[in-house]
C-alpha positions in Angstrom: -0.1 0.1 0.3 3.1 2.4 0.5 4.5 1.8 -2.7 1.1 2.5 -4.2 0.7 6.0 -2.5 3.8 7.0 -3.1 4.9 6.1 -6.5 1.3 4.6 -8.0 3.1 4.3 -11.6 5.6 1.8 -10.6 3.0 -0.2 -11.3 1.4 -0.8 -14.6 -2.5 0.2 -15.4 -3.9 -2.9 -15.0 -1.9 -4.2 -11.8 -3.5 -0.9 -10.0 -6.9 -2.1 -11.1 -6.3 -5.6 -9.7 -5.3 -4.5 -6.3 -8.4 -2.4 -6.2 -10.8 -5.5 -7.4 -8.9 -7.9 -5.3 -9.1 -5.4 -2.1 -13.0 -5.0 -2.7 -13.6 -9.0 -3.3 -11.7 -9.9 -0.3 -13.7 -7.4 1.6 -16.9 -9.1 0.0 -15.8 -12.6 1.4 -14.7 -10.9 4.9 -11.1 -11.1 4.7 -10.2 -7.8 4.7 -12.1 -4.4 6.3 -13.6 -1.5 5.3 -10.6 0.8 6.4 -8.1 -0.8 3.9 -10.4 -1.3 1.1 -10.9 2.6 1.5 -7.0 3.4 2.0 -6.6 1.7 -1.3 -9.9 3.3 -2.7 -7.9 6.7 -2.0 -5.4 6.0 -4.3 -7.5 6.5 -7.1 -6.8 10.6 -5.9 -3.4 10.0 -8.2 -4.9 7.8 -10.9 -5.1 9.4 -14.6 -5.9 5.7 -16.3 -9.4 4.4 -16.4 -8.9 0.6 -15.8 -9.1 1.5 -11.7 -11.8 4.1 -12.6 -13.7 1.3 -14.0 -12.6 -1.3 -11.5 -14.2 1.2 -8.6 -17.5 2.1 -10.9 -19.8 -0.9 -9.2 -18.6 -0.3 -5.8 -19.2 3.5 -5.8 -22.4 2.6 -7.2 -23.3 0.8 -4.4 -22.1 2.8 -1.8 -24.4 5.4 -3.2 -27.4 3.1 -2.8 -26.6 2.0 0.3 -25.5 5.2 2.4 -27.8 7.9 0.7 -29.7 9.7 3.3 -27.3 8.1 6.1 -25.6 9.6 8.9 -22.4 8.5 6.8 -23.5 10.2 3.7 -21.7 13.6 4.0 -18.5 11.8 5.0 -18.9 9.8 1.9 -19.6 12.5 -0.5 -16.4 14.5 0.8 -13.9 11.7 0.6 -15.2 10.5 -2.9 -15.5 14.3 -3.7 -11.6 14.6 -2.8 -10.5 11.7 -4.8 -12.8 13.0 -8.0 -12.0 16.6 -8.0 -8.3 16.5 -8.6 -9.1 13.6 -11.6 -12.1 15.4 -12.9 -10.1 18.3 -14.4 -7.4 15.6 -16.2 -9.7 12.6 -16.8 -13.5 14.1 -16.9 -12.8 14.1 -19.8 -11.0 14.7 -22.7 -12.6 14.1 -26.4 -9.8 12.0 -27.3 -11.8 9.6 -30.1 -11.2 6.6 -28.1 -14.4 5.3 -27.3 -13.7 4.5 -23.4 -12.8 8.0 -22.7 -16.1 9.7 -24.1 -17.6 6.8 -22.5 -16.1 7.1 -19.1 -16.8 11.3 -19.8 -20.5 11.2 -19.1 -20.0 8.4 -15.6 -17.3 11.4 -14.5 -19.5 14.0 -15.4 -22.3 12.1 -13.1 -20.0 11.7 -10.4 -18.9 15.2 -10.5 -22.7 16.1 -9.8 -22.7 13.6 -7.0 -19.9 14.4 -5.3 -18.2 17.8 -5.6 -21.0 19.2 -6.4 -22.6 18.6 -3.1 -20.1 18.6 -1.2 -19.8 22.3 -1.9 
């Protein structure tokens, strides 16, 4: 985790996405606590590639469903907003002609609405 936080580019894009995927899967089977998963999720703040964001998408959607209108919502909104705000301006997203970037544009715009604007 320290290496991922300090210098995430030492790992290739798919490996970084796999770390996140594995953490989520381990939590779902009870082998990892949510705090560790959220530590790994926090590394998305420095993530400039799409694979890890797509890996996190179903979990984020689950969070939105589970925690909206609860006492945890404000903290979750602030946490996710911090992660997204930095990446939204650099990823969110350019018109490159690449279908994956253009597909992600709508999703990141939706996240911006849910988390960045709600937190401000």
